[in-house]
C-alpha positions as CSV (number, residue, x, y, z in Angstrom):
1,M,153.4,192.8,75.0
2,S,150.1,193.1,76.9
3,R,149.8,193.9,80.5
4,S,149.2,190.4,81.5
5,G,152.7,189.5,80.4
6,T,151.7,187.2,77.6
7,T,151.8,187.9,73.9
8,T,149.1,187.5,71.5
9,S,150.8,184.5,70.0
10,D,151.0,183.0,73.5
11,R,147.3,183.4,74.0
12,A,146.7,182.0,70.6
13,G,148.9,179.1,71.3
14,G,147.3,178.4,74.6
15,G,143.9,178.4,73.0
16,G,145.0,175.9,70.4
17,S,146.1,173.5,73.1
18,S,142.8,173.6,74.8
19,R,141.0,172.8,71.7
20,A,143.3,169.9,70.9
21,G,142.7,168.4,74.4
22,A,139.0,168.7,73.9
23,E,139.2,167.0,70.6
24,A,141.3,164.2,72.0
25,R,138.7,163.2,74.7
26,P,136.2,160.6,73.4
27,R,132.6,161.8,73.3
28,R,130.1,159.8,75.2
29,R,127.4,158.3,73.1
30,P,123.9,158.5,74.6
31,T,122.8,155.2,76.0
32,A,119.7,153.8,74.3
33,R,116.9,153.0,76.8
34,R,115.5,149.5,76.6
35,R,111.9,149.5,76.4
36,P,110.2,147.4,79.1
37,R,108.5,144.3,77.7
38,R,104.8,144.6,77.9
39,D,103.3,141.6,79.9
40,T,100.2,141.2,77.8
41,P,97.5,138.6,78.4
42,A,98.6,136.8,75.2
43,A,102.2,136.5,76.5
44,R,101.0,135.2,79.8
45,R,98.9,132.6,78.1
46,R,101.8,131.5,75.9
47,R,104.0,131.0,79.0
48,L,101.4,129.0,80.8
49,L,100.9,126.8,77.7
50,V,104.6,126.1,77.4
51,R,104.9,125.3,81.1
52,G,101.9,123.1,81.0
53,G,103.2,121.3,78.0
54,V,106.5,120.6,79.7
55,L,104.8,119.4,82.9
56,A,102.5,117.1,80.9
57,A,105.4,115.6,79.1
58,V,107.3,114.9,82.3
59,L,104.2,113.4,83.9
60,G,103.5,111.3,80.9
61,L,107.1,110.0,80.8
62,S,107.0,109.2,84.5
63,A,103.6,107.3,84.1
64,W,105.0,105.3,81.3
65,L,108.1,104.4,83.2
66,L,106.1,103.2,86.2
67,W,103.1,101.6,84.5
68,G,104.3,100.4,81.1
69,S,108.0,100.4,80.8
70,P,110.1,97.2,81.0
71,V,112.8,99.4,82.8
72,L,110.9,99.1,86.1
73,A,109.4,95.6,85.6
74,V,109.7,92.4,87.6
75,A,112.9,90.5,86.7
76,T,113.1,88.3,89.7
77,V,110.9,87.1,92.6
78,R,113.0,86.3,95.7
79,V,111.7,84.1,98.5
80,D,113.1,84.5,102.1
81,G,112.3,82.3,105.1
82,A,111.2,79.2,103.3
83,G,112.3,75.9,104.9
84,T,109.9,73.0,104.3
85,L,108.5,74.9,101.4
86,T,110.6,75.4,98.3
87,A,111.1,78.8,96.7
88,A,109.5,77.5,93.5
89,E,106.3,76.5,95.4
90,V,106.0,79.9,97.0
91,V,106.7,81.8,93.7
92,D,104.1,79.6,91.9
93,V,101.4,80.3,94.5
94,A,102.2,84.1,94.7
95,G,101.3,84.4,91.0
96,I,103.6,87.3,90.2
97,D,104.6,87.2,86.5
98,E,108.0,88.3,85.3
99,G,107.8,91.4,83.1
100,T,105.0,93.0,85.1
101,P,105.7,96.6,86.0
102,L,106.5,96.8,89.7
103,L,103.8,99.4,90.4
104,R,101.1,97.1,88.9
105,V,102.0,94.1,91.2
106,D,99.2,93.6,93.6
107,V,101.2,92.7,96.8
108,D,98.0,92.3,98.9
109,A,96.6,89.7,96.6
110,A,100.0,87.9,96.4
111,E,100.1,87.8,100.2
112,A,96.6,86.4,100.4
113,R,97.5,83.6,98.0
114,V,100.7,82.6,99.8
115,A,98.9,82.8,103.2
116,R,96.6,80.0,102.1
117,L,99.5,77.6,102.2
118,P,99.0,75.4,105.3
119,Q,102.7,75.7,106.3
120,V,102.7,79.5,106.3
121,A,102.1,81.4,109.6
122,D,102.8,84.8,108.2
123,V,103.9,86.4,104.9
124,E,104.9,89.8,103.5
125,V,105.3,90.7,99.9
126,T,107.3,93.9,99.0
127,R,108.5,95.6,95.9
128,G,112.3,95.5,95.7
129,W,113.0,98.5,93.4
130,P,114.0,98.7,90.7
131,R,113.3,95.2,89.3
132,S,112.4,92.6,92.0
133,V,109.7,91.4,94.3
134,V,110.5,89.9,97.7
135,V,108.3,87.3,99.4
136,T,109.1,86.8,103.1
137,V,107.4,83.9,104.7
138,V,107.3,82.7,108.3
139,E,106.6,79.0,108.4
140,R,104.8,77.2,111.2
141,V,107.0,75.4,113.7
142,P,105.7,71.9,114.7
143,V,105.3,71.2,118.4
144,A,103.3,68.0,118.3
145,V,102.0,65.4,116.0
146,V,98.4,64.1,116.1
147,E,96.7,61.2,114.4
148,E,93.3,61.5,112.7
149,S,91.6,59.0,110.5
150,G,94.9,57.2,109.9
151,A,96.8,60.3,108.9
152,R,99.4,61.9,111.2
153,S,99.5,65.7,111.1
154,L,102.0,68.2,112.5
155,V,100.6,70.8,114.9
156,D,102.1,74.2,115.7
157,A,101.9,76.1,119.0
158,D,98.5,77.6,118.0
159,G,96.9,74.2,117.5
160,V,96.9,74.5,113.6
161,L,97.3,71.2,111.8
162,F,99.4,72.2,108.8
163,D,101.2,69.2,107.3
164,T,101.2,65.4,107.3
165,V,104.1,63.0,108.0
166,T,104.5,59.4,107.2
167,G,107.8,58.5,109.0
168,Y,109.2,59.8,112.2
169,P,108.3,63.3,113.2
170,P,111.0,65.9,113.5
171,V,113.1,65.8,116.7
172,G,111.3,67.5,119.6
173,V,107.9,67.0,118.1
174,V,105.8,65.1,120.7
175,P,103.0,62.7,119.8
176,L,99.8,64.2,121.2
177,E,96.6,62.4,122.0
178,V,93.4,64.5,122.2
179,A,89.9,63.8,121.1
180,D,89.4,66.8,118.8
181,P,92.7,68.4,117.8
182,G,92.6,71.9,116.5
183,P,93.1,75.5,117.5
184,E,89.6,75.8,119.0
185,D,89.9,72.7,121.2
186,P,90.6,73.6,124.9
187,A,92.3,70.3,125.6
188,T,94.6,70.8,122.6
189,R,95.5,74.3,123.7
190,A,96.3,73.2,127.2
191,A,98.5,70.3,126.1
192,L,100.4,72.6,123.7
193,A,100.9,75.2,126.4
194,A,102.7,72.5,128.5
195,L,104.9,71.4,125.6
196,V,105.8,75.0,124.6
197,A,106.7,75.8,128.2
198,L,109.3,73.0,128.5
199,P,112.9,73.5,127.3
200,E,113.8,71.6,124.2
201,D,116.2,69.3,126.0
202,V,113.3,68.1,128.1
203,R,110.8,68.0,125.3
204,V,113.0,65.6,123.3
205,D,112.8,63.1,126.2
206,L,108.9,63.0,126.1
207,A,107.3,59.8,124.8
208,D,103.9,61.4,124.4
209,A,101.4,63.9,125.8
210,R,97.7,63.4,126.5
211,A,94.8,65.7,127.4
212,T,91.2,64.5,128.2
213,S,90.2,68.1,129.0
214,A,91.8,71.5,129.5
215,E,92.3,70.6,133.2
216,D,93.9,67.2,132.7
217,V,97.2,67.2,130.8
218,T,99.5,64.3,131.3
219,L,103.0,63.9,130.0
220,T,105.0,60.6,129.7
221,L,108.8,60.5,129.7
222,E,110.8,58.1,127.6
223,D,111.7,56.1,130.7
224,G,108.0,55.6,131.5
225,T,107.7,58.2,134.2
226,T,104.3,59.9,134.3
227,V,104.1,63.7,134.8
228,L,100.7,65.0,136.0
229,W,100.6,68.5,134.6
230,G,97.0,69.6,135.2
231,S,95.8,72.8,133.5
232,A,97.6,75.3,131.4
233,E,97.8,77.8,134.3
234,R,101.3,78.6,135.6
235,A,102.9,76.6,132.8
236,G,106.2,78.4,133.3
237,D,106.3,77.5,137.0
238,K,105.4,73.9,136.3
239,A,108.2,73.6,133.7
240,D,110.8,75.1,136.1
241,A,109.7,72.7,138.9
242,L,109.9,69.7,136.5
243,V,113.3,70.6,135.2
244,A,114.7,71.0,138.8
245,L,113.3,67.6,139.8
246,L,114.7,65.9,136.7
247,V,118.1,67.3,137.5
248,Q,117.9,65.9,141.1
249,L,116.7,62.6,139.9
250,E,119.4,62.3,137.4
251,S,122.1,63.2,139.9
252,G,120.7,60.6,142.4
253,A,119.8,63.3,145.0
254,L,116.2,61.9,144.8
255,E,114.9,58.4,144.6
256,P,113.3,57.5,141.2
257,A,109.6,58.0,141.1
258,G,106.9,56.5,138.8
259,T,104.8,59.7,139.0
260,I,105.7,63.3,139.3
261,D,102.8,65.7,140.1
262,V,103.6,69.3,139.2
263,S,100.0,70.4,138.9
264,T,100.6,72.6,142.0
265,P,104.2,73.7,141.3
266,A,104.7,75.1,144.9
267,A,104.0,71.6,146.3
268,V,105.4,69.0,143.9
269,V,104.6,65.4,144.8
270,L,106.7,62.3,143.8
271,R,105.3,58.8,144.2
């Protein structure tokens, strides 16, 4: 026995255990370092070429879909707002062919063609993605009817003659007598200002309207009463005064009059 209290065999045995433990532990393998990829000019060019090719393919496909593909082409042309005009008439004048790619539809040119129709006051042509075109029209509203060279034409509030009639005009459309009907004629504009200012229930009771000048507008009621209107100034006040007087006449509060002068609405004269 040695002084340390262990035998030689004990030391030998202890040493053997240490070696066995060392052999039991797995050895770490050295990690292989990944070499950094070198960003060479050639590699950069290849990447740019690939990206450029992909972008060109996407742009080409998009251009084909928009400009040449039947996928986004006109299948229907819808007309909104048509009354006296038929949808077929508007579509025919618009000149938009089915099958035309939507992006190639010239909406400005189509609007210009439809705007030339006499009955159209305003028009808007829009693309209705993905496969339609919408034509929205605002038709002229007749206010009066005038006679020229044996033909009777409807007139809107702006004085535009836009359609002819052979029978009775629409309800509320007043026969108008002026020397030179049209949007540039002062007498026409003054008479139309009077008609537009009147409520519809009064306008339907008018037999006719006449204007020898812009200062001399005269209305005639169905019962023969003459209304001296005067100029187009203060048309709203004149209309209010006439309506109030007609209510009083109808109720019997006022004696019937052959002439009602509202040319000065603050001092109406009945005679």
